[in-house]
matplotlib code that plots the C-alpha trace (Angstrom):
import matplotlib.pyplot as plt

x = [8.7, 11.0, 11.8, 8.1, 7.3, 10.0, 8.8, 5.2, 6.5, 8.4, 5.4, 3.2, 5.4, 5.7, 1.9, 1.2, 3.6, 2.0, -1.5, -0.1, 1.4, -1.8, -3.9, -1.3, -2.1, -5.7, -4.4, -4.9, -1.5, -1.1, 1.5, 3.8, 2.5, 0.9, -1.7, -3.1, -3.3, -6.2, -8.5, -7.5, -8.3, -11.7, -12.5, -11.3, -13.5, -16.6, -16.1, -18.3, -16.4, -12.9, -12.5, -12.1, -13.1, -15.2, -12.4, -10.5, -13.6, -13.6, -9.8, -9.2, -11.5, -9.8, -6.4, -7.9, -9.0, -5.7, -4.0, -6.2, -5.4, -1.8, -2.1, -3.9, -1.2, 1.4, -0.6, -1.0, 2.8, 3.5, 1.1, 3.0, 6.2, 4.9, 3.4, 7.0, 8.4, 6.0, 6.7, 10.5, 12.1, 15.4, 13.4, 11.7, 15.2, 16.4, 13.4, 14.4, 17.3, 16.4, 15.8, 15.1, 11.5, 9.8, 10.7, 14.4, 14.5, 13.0, 15.3, 18.3, 17.1, 16.7, 20.0, 22.2, 20.3, 20.8, 23.1, 25.3, 26.6, 29.0, 31.4, 30.0, 28.2, 31.3, 31.8, 28.3, 28.8, 31.9, 30.1, 27.3, 29.8, 28.9, 32.6, 34.9, 37.2, 40.9, 43.0, 46.7, 49.7, 53.0, 53.8, 51.3, 47.9, 45.1]
y = [-31.5, -34.5, -34.2, -33.6, -36.8, -38.8, -37.7, -38.7, -42.1, -42.7, -41.8, -43.9, -47.0, -46.5, -46.0, -49.2, -51.1, -49.6, -50.7, -54.2, -54.5, -53.2, -55.8, -58.6, -57.7, -59.0, -62.1, -60.8, -61.2, -60.0, -60.0, -56.8, -55.8, -52.4, -53.3, -55.9, -53.8, -51.6, -54.3, -56.6, -53.7, -53.2, -56.9, -57.1, -54.2, -55.7, -59.0, -59.0, -62.1, -60.6, -60.2, -56.4, -54.6, -51.6, -49.2, -50.8, -50.7, -46.9, -46.5, -48.5, -46.6, -43.5, -45.1, -46.1, -42.5, -41.1, -43.6, -42.6, -39.1, -39.7, -41.7, -38.8, -36.3, -38.6, -38.7, -35.0, -34.4, -37.2, -35.5, -32.3, -34.0, -35.6, -32.2, -30.8, -33.6, -33.1, -29.4, -29.7, -30.9, -31.9, -34.3, -36.0, -36.4, -38.1, -40.4, -41.8, -43.5, -47.0, -47.0, -43.2, -42.6, -39.2, -39.1, -39.7, -37.3, -34.5, -35.3, -35.1, -31.7, -30.4, -31.6, -30.9, -28.0, -28.9, -30.5, -27.4, -28.0, -30.8, -31.1, -34.5, -37.5, -39.1, -36.0, -36.3, -40.0, -39.2, -36.5, -39.0, -41.6, -44.1, -44.7, -46.9, -45.2, -45.5, -46.4, -45.7, -44.6, -43.7, -46.3, -48.8, -48.8, -50.9]
z = [24.4, 24.4, 28.1, 28.9, 26.9, 28.6, 32.0, 31.1, 29.9, 33.1, 35.3, 33.2, 33.6, 37.3, 37.5, 35.7, 37.9, 41.0, 39.8, 39.1, 42.5, 44.2, 42.3, 43.2, 46.9, 46.2, 44.4, 40.9, 39.1, 35.5, 32.9, 32.8, 29.3, 29.6, 27.0, 29.4, 32.5, 31.7, 30.4, 33.3, 35.7, 34.3, 34.3, 37.9, 38.9, 37.2, 38.8, 41.9, 43.3, 42.9, 46.6, 46.6, 49.7, 49.5, 50.0, 47.1, 44.9, 45.4, 44.9, 41.7, 39.5, 40.5, 39.6, 36.2, 35.5, 36.4, 34.2, 31.3, 31.8, 31.9, 28.6, 26.9, 28.0, 26.5, 23.3, 23.1, 23.5, 21.0, 18.6, 18.9, 18.3, 15.1, 13.9, 14.4, 12.4, 9.5, 9.5, 9.2, 6.1, 7.9, 10.0, 7.1, 5.5, 8.7, 8.8, 5.5, 7.2, 8.4, 12.2, 12.7, 13.5, 14.0, 17.6, 17.0, 14.1, 16.1, 19.0, 16.8, 15.3, 18.8, 19.9, 16.8, 15.4, 11.7, 9.2, 8.9, 12.5, 11.2, 8.3, 7.3, 8.6, 9.9, 12.3, 13.5, 14.2, 16.1, 18.2, 19.0, 20.1, 17.4, 16.3, 18.0, 20.5, 20.1, 23.1, 22.2, 24.0, 22.5, 19.8, 21.2, 19.7, 21.2]

ax = plt.figure().add_subplot(projection="3d")
ax.plot(x, y, z, "-o")
ax.set_aspect("equal")
plt.show()
């Protein structure tokens, strides 16, 4: 689920950037904020004096529909992740830690498997690489 969602997010970002670059070819430059792309695209398509050729007027609505479909797929996968989060008590305990949201809690559960995999939290932190590494050789410690 997490890898599928990650793939959707990656394609979504690439798709947003592609739409922005195509609109820039027609002189319509917009901010990189994804929340502004869809409304700006709709405004641009509705504007009769935007300078779009007929072929572009046919193409951009298709891109708009594809982007909406990709967003709905992302939402469905995110909903499944949240459903898994609500169903598993270990995830809810993890989410009590500041900075851990449902997505991180379910990813940690999928990776680790459960709290019994490590002796204590310190071992888990070491396994995750959250502890400073020690570089030492012989009598010298750095």
